[in-house]
KEKEVO-825248 format. One line per 3 residues: their letters; for each residue x, y, z of C-alpha. Coordinates in pm, 1 decimal. Layout:
N
A) X/Y/Z | ...
//
This chain:
442
MVA) -12.3/12.0/-0.4 | 287.6/216.9/108.4 | 406.8/252.1/-272.1
QEP) 101.6/364.0/-395.2 | 90.6/702.9/-531.3 | -88.2/981.6/-355.7
AAI) -361.2/965.7/-617.2 | -445.7/569.0/-493.2 | -427.0/636.5/-173.5
LSE) -702.0/938.7/-182.0 | -916.6/722.2/-450.4 | -928.1/439.0/-210.1
YIK) -987.1/661.0/68.8 | -1298.7/848.0/-109.5 | -1468.1/495.4/-115.3
YKS) -1490.0/468.8/248.8 | -1843.0/660.0/284.5 | -1743.8/839.4/588.8
ISG) -2044.9/1059.4/597.8 | -2094.3/1214.8/938.4 | -2129.8/937.9/1175.5
NEK) -1969.4/656.5/1016.3 | -1616.8/760.5/1027.9 | -1452.2/501.4/1184.5
PAA) -1372.9/276.2/864.3 | -1213.8/502.3/701.6 | -1020.8/596.9/1018.1
LYL) -924.0/241.7/1046.7 | -797.0/287.2/674.6 | -559.3/593.1/720.6
KNL) -491.2/446.8/1081.6 | -322.0/130.2/935.8 | -185.8/331.1/629.6
CEQ) -7.6/569.9/854.4 | 150.8/288.9/1031.2 | 245.9/160.8/703.6
LGF) 434.7/458.4/638.1 | 609.1/446.2/961.5 | 425.6/718.4/1147.7
YTT) 370.6/686.4/1544.7 | -14.9/649.6/1580.7 | -276.4/746.0/1887.5
VFT) -608.2/715.4/1917.0 | -813.2/956.0/2115.2 | -1135.8/822.9/2135.1
NAD) -1257.0/531.3/1965.0 | -1639.7/485.7/1857.9 | -1877.6/446.3/1532.2
TSY) -1970.1/811.1/1572.8 | -1622.9/967.6/1707.4 | -1291.4/806.1/1579.5
NFC) -1011.9/1052.9/1639.1 | -617.7/948.5/1622.0 | -296.2/1117.0/1575.3
ASL) 4.4/1046.9/1326.8 | 328.2/1173.0/1485.9 | 651.8/1198.3/1298.8
VPL) 820.2/1093.0/1688.0 | 589.3/964.5/2014.9 | 378.1/1199.7/2173.9
EKG) 546.0/1074.3/2506.7 | 827.0/1252.0/2386.2 | 690.6/1567.9/2491.6
LPS) 812.4/1791.0/2246.7 | 637.0/2095.4/2125.1 | 421.9/2045.8/1801.3
VLL) 308.0/2156.5/1467.6 | -55.4/2037.6/1447.0 | -194.3/1989.0/1046.3
INH) -555.7/1853.9/1108.4 | -811.3/1748.2/860.8 | -1177.3/1561.2/891.4
IDV) -1249.1/1217.3/766.7 | -1648.0/1282.6/736.7 | -1813.3/1423.3/437.4
VPV) -2158.2/1543.5/381.0 | -2414.4/1327.6/248.8 | -2499.0/1316.1/-83.7
DEQ) -2781.7/1278.6/-347.4 | -2848.1/989.1/-475.6 | -3088.5/1125.6/-710.3
GVW) -2853.6/1372.4/-832.5 | -2657.3/1423.4/-1208.6 | -2330.7/1266.6/-1137.8
QHK) -2030.8/1275.5/-1404.2 | -1875.9/955.3/-1152.0 | -2071.3/792.3/-844.2
PFD) -1966.1/968.2/-537.5 | -1782.5/713.5/-388.3 | -1578.4/493.8/-671.2
GVI) -1269.4/755.7/-674.0 | -1269.5/719.7/-1009.5 | -944.7/884.9/-1146.7
SND) -1003.1/1063.4/-1550.7 | -851.3/1275.2/-1777.7 | -592.9/1354.8/-1461.4
TIY) -836.1/1455.4/-1231.5 | -985.3/1236.8/-916.5 | -1380.6/1268.7/-848.5
GRG) -1587.7/1199.8/-511.9 | -1719.7/1325.2/-237.5 | -1445.9/1488.0/-28.8
AID) -1152.6/1453.9/-289.7 | -1120.8/1866.9/-167.8 | -1316.0/1886.9/134.3
MKG) -1131.5/1752.6/252.7 | -969.1/1423.2/222.8 | -738.4/1529.7/-45.7
LAV) -566.5/1772.4/193.9 | -520.7/1451.8/404.7 | -341.4/1304.2/188.4
MQL) -116.9/1579.3/111.5 | -46.3/1647.5/441.4 | 45.1/1253.3/499.8
FAL) 248.8/1241.1/226.7 | 456.3/1540.9/300.0 | 553.9/1478.6/603.7
KQI) 659.3/1134.4/445.9 | 884.3/1336.7/286.2 | 1014.0/1516.9/616.8
KET) 1039.2/1157.2/774.0 | 1261.8/1054.1/478.9 | 1482.9/1350.7/491.6
IKT) 1503.4/1453.3/862.5 | 1693.6/1318.2/1158.4 | 1461.2/1255.9/1417.6
DSI) 1642.6/1267.3/1719.3 | 1763.3/1591.6/1684.4 | 1450.7/1759.3/1618.5
KHN) 1313.5/2078.0/1787.6 | 908.1/2021.9/1691.4 | 714.9/1740.2/1631.9
III) 501.6/1717.1/1355.6 | 173.3/1575.8/1403.0 | -164.4/1493.7/1153.6
LFL) -449.5/1488.3/1359.7 | -770.8/1288.2/1180.6 | -1071.2/1468.3/1299.1
SGE) -1479.6/1323.0/1332.1 | -1763.5/1493.1/1297.1 | -1633.1/1886.7/1160.3
ETG) -1911.2/1912.4/875.7 | -2206.6/1855.4/1194.6 | -1993.8/2128.3/1406.4
GIN) -1689.1/1904.9/1563.1 | -1870.7/1822.6/1884.4 | -1758.5/1441.8/1811.3
GAA) -1410.5/1580.5/1717.7 | -1241.2/1899.8/1747.1 | -1402.0/1981.9/2047.8
KMI) -1270.9/1685.8/2209.8 | -947.3/1745.5/2090.0 | -932.5/2056.8/2288.8
QPE) -998.4/1921.9/2629.2 | -672.0/1929.5/2859.5 | -578.0/1619.6/2915.7
ILS) -562.5/1589.2/2543.2 | -379.7/1909.3/2475.9 | -113.9/1832.7/2717.7
RLK) -31.1/1561.5/2533.9 | -49.6/1696.4/2174.4 | 101.8/2039.8/2308.6
PIV) 27.4/2203.4/1999.3 | 237.7/2564.2/1945.9 | 34.1/2660.7/1576.3
VYG) -278.0/2471.0/1383.7 | -294.1/2484.5/1000.1 | -590.3/2336.5/904.3
EGG) -841.7/2429.0/573.3 | -934.7/2764.2/468.2 | -921.4/2997.0/152.2
GGL) -723.9/2858.6/-139.5 | -510.7/3020.9/-433.3 | -799.0/3177.4/-684.9
TNV) -800.0/3437.3/-950.8 | -1056.5/3643.4/-1033.2 | -1100.0/3757.8/-690.1
IPG) -981.9/4115.1/-751.2 | -1177.1/4410.2/-904.7 | -976.2/4471.0/-1202.8
KKD) -741.3/4220.2/-1220.5 | -908.7/3901.1/-1271.9 | -600.3/3707.9/-1359.3
ELC) -397.4/3794.5/-1008.2 | -336.2/3464.8/-823.9 | -459.7/3477.7/-461.9
FFV) -421.0/3310.2/-224.2 | -625.5/3371.6/128.6 | -517.8/3233.1/464.3
SNA) -757.4/3272.7/704.0 | -667.9/3350.7/1063.8 | -1021.5/3438.6/1154.1
EKK) -1357.1/3279.7/1088.2 | -1749.9/3357.8/1135.9 | -1890.6/3189.4/1431.8
SLW) -2166.6/3010.9/1316.4 | -2540.2/3017.0/1462.1 | -2843.0/2769.3/1376.9
LKL) -3176.3/2906.8/1472.0 | -3504.3/2771.1/1510.4 | -3787.0/3056.3/1461.3
EAK) -4098.7/2844.8/1535.3 | -4467.4/2970.8/1511.6 | -4775.3/2842.4/1692.7
VKS) -5137.1/3039.2/1625.0 | -5458.5/2855.0/1696.4 | -5631.8/2948.5/1393.4
RGH) -5933.3/2838.7/1148.6 | -5866.1/2501.1/1076.9 | -6063.0/2511.0/757.6
SSV) -5890.9/2674.8/458.4 | -6187.6/2805.6/311.0 | -6225.3/3123.3/545.1
SSA) -5950.2/3335.4/472.5 | -5735.3/3457.5/708.9 | -5356.1/3684.2/799.1
KTA) -5367.3/3544.9/1148.2 | -5223.3/3202.4/1043.0 | -4861.9/3062.1/1156.1
DRI) -4745.6/3045.2/819.6 | -4830.7/3422.0/730.5 | -4694.2/3522.1/1055.0
LLK) -4377.9/3321.3/1012.2 | -4316.8/3498.0/632.6 | -4403.7/3860.9/736.9
SIE) -4095.8/3791.0/1008.1 | -3886.4/3636.2/752.4 | -3958.3/3931.7/542.3
KID) -3864.5/4182.1/774.0 | -3498.6/4017.3/864.6 | -3451.3/3974.1/473.7
HAE) -3439.6/4374.5/468.0 | -3312.3/4442.5/837.6 | -3017.3/4686.3/747.4
EHI) -2631.8/4548.4/788.2 | -2396.5/4668.9/1005.9 | -2059.3/4695.5/878.9
VID) -1751.2/4624.3/1065.2 | -1410.0/4698.0/995.3 | -1200.8/4500.2/1241.5
KTA) -779.1/4452.8/1193.7 | -840.0/4092.9/1013.6 | -1080.3/4337.1/765.0
EET) -838.2/4623.2/754.0 | -531.0/4380.0/688.9 | -717.9/4224.0/426.2
FKE) -842.1/4538.8/234.8 | -535.0/4663.1/233.7 | -367.3/4374.2/52.3
IGK) -633.1/4389.9/-192.5 | -587.2/4758.6/-220.2 | -235.9/4723.0/-269.3
IMG) -346.8/4462.4/-582.8 | -605.0/4675.3/-721.3 | -364.1/4992.0/-756.3
GLK) -459.0/5347.7/-846.8 | -773.0/5586.8/-713.7 | -958.8/5309.2/-595.3
GFI) -693.9/5033.1/-432.9 | -598.1/5335.8/-263.7 | -973.7/5371.8/-124.7
VKH) -970.5/4982.6/-52.0 | -628.3/4985.5/124.1 | -732.2/5257.3/386.4
INF) -1113.3/5199.2/388.9 | -1122.8/5285.8/767.5 | -1012.2/5634.8/722.7
WVF) -1282.0/5845.0/809.1 | -1270.6/6010.2/502.4 | -1399.8/5708.7/311.5
KPL) -1639.8/5650.6/539.0 | -1923.8/5783.3/283.2 | -1775.2/5527.0/21.4
RRK) -1746.5/5250.3/244.9 | -2123.7/5142.8/242.8 | -2121.0/5129.2/-160.2
IVR) -1799.1/4977.3/-212.8 | -1860.5/4683.1/19.0 | -2211.7/4665.7/-100.5
DNE) -2087.4/4579.4/-439.9 | -1850.1/4305.1/-412.2 | -1974.1/4007.5/-203.6
AMK) -1670.5/3898.2/-154.4 | -1559.4/4231.8/20.8 | -1942.0/4223.2/168.4
VLV) -1890.0/3853.4/348.4 | -1618.6/4005.4/516.1 | -1754.0/4247.5/720.5
TNS) -2114.4/4221.7/781.5 | -2332.6/3930.8/949.6 | -2539.7/3692.5/724.8
YQL) -2878.7/3516.3/790.7 | -2982.8/3272.2/574.3 | -3286.7/3111.7/570.2
TQI) -3269.2/2734.6/461.0 | -3608.7/2530.5/547.8 | -3907.4/2604.9/617.6
QNP) -4141.1/2292.1/742.6 | -4507.6/2294.4/838.5 | -4696.5/1961.1/981.6
KGP) -4829.1/1733.0/708.9 | -5168.4/1738.9/637.8 | -5380.7/1801.1/334.8
INQ) -5402.5/2096.4/89.4 | -5742.3/2226.9/246.1 | -5606.9/2238.0/607.5
VAQ) -5420.3/2557.4/770.1 | -5121.0/2450.2/942.8 | -5172.9/2536.6/1332.1
SAT) -4802.6/2537.3/1308.9 | -4499.1/2619.8/1107.9 | -4114.0/2650.9/1160.6
AYY) -3784.4/2818.3/950.7 | -3426.4/2734.8/1048.0 | -3153.2/3058.4/1006.5
DCR) -2800.1/2932.9/940.2 | -2644.0/3269.8/1039.8 | -2232.4/3343.9/1022.0
LLP) -2178.3/3594.4/1317.1 | -1835.9/3834.9/1265.7 | -1529.5/3677.9/1511.5
HKS) -1661.8/3921.2/1825.1 | -1839.5/3872.4/2138.6 | -2107.1/4124.8/2104.7
EKP) -2220.9/3981.4/1793.7 | -2441.8/3671.2/1954.1 | -2621.4/3895.0/2196.1
NTL) -2672.4/4165.8/1921.4 | -2803.0/3935.8/1676.8 | -3058.1/3760.6/1914.1
KLL) -3110.9/4158.4/2049.9 | -3211.8/4265.1/1636.6 | -3442.2/3944.1/1598.1
FRI) -3638.2/3980.2/1907.7 | -3711.8/4337.1/1811.3 | -3798.1/4321.4/1468.8
IDR) -3980.3/3950.7/1456.2 | -4323.1/3903.8/1629.0 | -4373.6/3826.3/1947.8
RIK) -4566.5/3498.6/1891.1 | -4241.1/3356.9/1775.7 | -3993.8/3132.3/1956.9
ITI) -3683.7/3142.0/1909.9 | -3404.1/2828.8/1938.1 | -3087.0/2820.7/1899.9
EDE) -3010.0/2454.7/1773.7 | -2654.4/2454.1/1753.7 | -2346.3/2695.8/1790.3
SPT) -1963.6/2718.2/1701.0 | -1732.2/2842.9/1989.1 | -1660.3/3185.9/1989.5
SEA) -1272.4/3277.0/1904.4 | -1074.7/3592.2/1878.2 | -849.7/3614.0/1524.0
TPL) -504.9/3488.6/1507.6 | -222.9/3708.5/1500.3 | -43.8/3709.3/1199.2
DGN) 296.7/3629.7/1384.2 | 581.9/3423.8/1286.7 | 378.2/3140.4/1169.7
YDK) 218.0/3299.9/945.9 | 533.8/3402.4/798.0 | 606.8/3045.5/757.4
VKA) 308.4/2949.5/588.6 | 319.0/3265.1/354.0 | 667.4/3168.7/265.7
AIL) 548.8/2803.8/182.9 | 335.6/2896.2/-34.7 | 543.5/3154.8/-230.1
SEF) 787.0/2901.4/-313.8 | 572.1/2704.2/-498.6 | 340.9/3018.0/-654.3
PSA) 635.3/3275.6/-633.8 | 403.7/3517.1/-809.2 | 110.7/3526.6/-612.6
HVI) 26.0/3741.1/-372.0 | -94.4/3591.9/-7.1 | -351.0/3787.8/195.8
PVL) -510.9/3704.9/541.0 | -860.0/3684.5/540.0 | -1174.9/3591.8/762.4
FPA) -1346.7/3286.1/622.5 | -1701.2/3296.3/578.2 | -1729.4/2973.9/705.5
TTD) -1697.8/2785.1/1016.9 | -1421.1/2496.5/1093.5 | -1212.6/2280.4/1347.4
NSY) -962.0/2586.1/1335.6 | -1208.6/2788.6/1539.9 | -1160.0/2494.5/1838.1
FRS) -806.4/2555.7/1854.8 | -811.7/2944.4/1821.9 | -1104.4/2927.5/2179.9
VNI) -812.6/2779.4/2382.2 | -602.9/3038.1/2222.6 | -395.3/2830.2/2040.7
PAY) -262.9/2991.3/1698.4 | -443.5/2850.5/1419.7 | -466.1/2933.4/1049.7
GVL) -619.0/2816.6/711.9 | -531.1/2731.4/369.2 | -620.0/2452.9/112.8
PFR) -225.5/2473.9/-37.2 | -343.3/2429.2/-445.8 | -458.9/2652.7/-713.6
LSE) -876.9/2660.6/-704.5 | -1058.6/2709.6/-1051.1 | -1452.9/2823.7/-1025.8
EMT) -1530.0/2493.6/-1134.6 | -1352.7/2320.4/-831.5 | -1470.6/2546.0/-573.9
ESV) -1833.2/2535.5/-651.8 | -1784.9/2102.7/-657.3 | -1726.0/2113.8/-320.6
HAN) -2043.6/1982.7/-105.6 | -2207.8/1997.7/-448.9 | -2216.9/1679.7/-745.1
NEK) -1886.1/1589.2/-886.3 | -1633.9/1724.4/-648.4 | -1348.9/1692.6/-810.2
LPL) -951.2/1759.5/-768.5 | -720.7/1787.6/-1022.3 | -375.6/1577.1/-969.4
SAI) -125.8/1841.9/-1039.5 | -282.1/2008.8/-722.3 | -203.3/1730.7/-472.3
SQG) 128.8/1818.6/-579.7 | 150.8/2129.4/-514.8 | -75.0/2096.7/-161.7
IKV) 234.2/1825.6/-97.8 | 479.0/2057.9/-223.3 | 363.9/2332.6/-26.8
YTK) 325.7/2205.1/289.4 | 677.5/1976.9/266.7 | 835.6/2312.5/259.9
LLE) 605.3/2462.2/582.4 | 683.9/2142.1/792.3 | 1058.6/2217.7/692.9
SYN) 1073.5/2546.9/854.1 | 999.9/2444.5/1187.8 | 1308.1/2224.5/1179.4
P) 1546.2/2349.4/981.1
//
């Protein structure tokens, strides 16, 4: 098995249907692979729904501070009725591209990390290293991290891992993201990310049961009016230090007067222009505003001529990483929606502050530029939520990056049909990770 190419390993890994809650078979495949590669493995939780383990360059018992690479084993479910160029769990390699659920998110990243660690192991004397290098394989990221990362930040486990920095998923190498400079390659490295807050809005109203008499006081209409108010709530722009750094780098690349304004977007003199600049650019807007995405509307089952006595809506809210955002969001909702609607928090990620742009950031930036010398490396607030937030919540520096070039088609395939990863991206990722890991044990 160990003689196989990274692409063959990834193809085999994709074949394990590790949908959240069924990670263990895929994890055991990986654990066996890690041991064949000569790594030291440690299992932290051993359950079908929560299997978490690590592979390390030297045993954890040596007590060395570590550089921690993280990935998650689980993938999101598939639409079996969808249009698939190749079946989602076949791991087909066609025209120098590998297809399958998790190819990018994030089985491909795990394979890149493994083969980078393999190269380090083959070129370094482990008896004289200053930092252990550990790959942590996690369960349950796609369902909020409770079965994975949340368990790994417990003091008894962190005391064994001893991470000085964490590198996980985040931004990647993209073009066509800078206004007026569509061909510029930009690698976005996340040092912060939004907090996820999943809400249930429930209206229960005693109304006429027969639909032959029209009424504006039904559960559905009360809920729909509240949804409309949420959709039209004024967006509050917050430009913090992370956003300032991002806009500064984007402005440098843009150049000219508009670039100067973007570079100094927090100057009071440009405040009147700020809202228009942000509003007209979705990529910038997501970095400085909260979002409230309606994901589901439900009624109890019944015939068409029966008025539902309850109606439920679900929102996926993504909040800026400030401690005030959650209470302010709840205050806003209680103020603008009907008092007859009950709001329940279904799930939320930990609140965490941004990781400073320190020497660890400089190392990942240098590693990216070693493979992509003409690229721009830009720190960014990641608009989604990942396992990185758990480590930031306990004050461990964490950065997120996909260390390869992403096309728009690749980006759109994540969590969708026909997820794909070019074989060239696997090679790019291994090179970037190897350069990064070498910098911790020169």
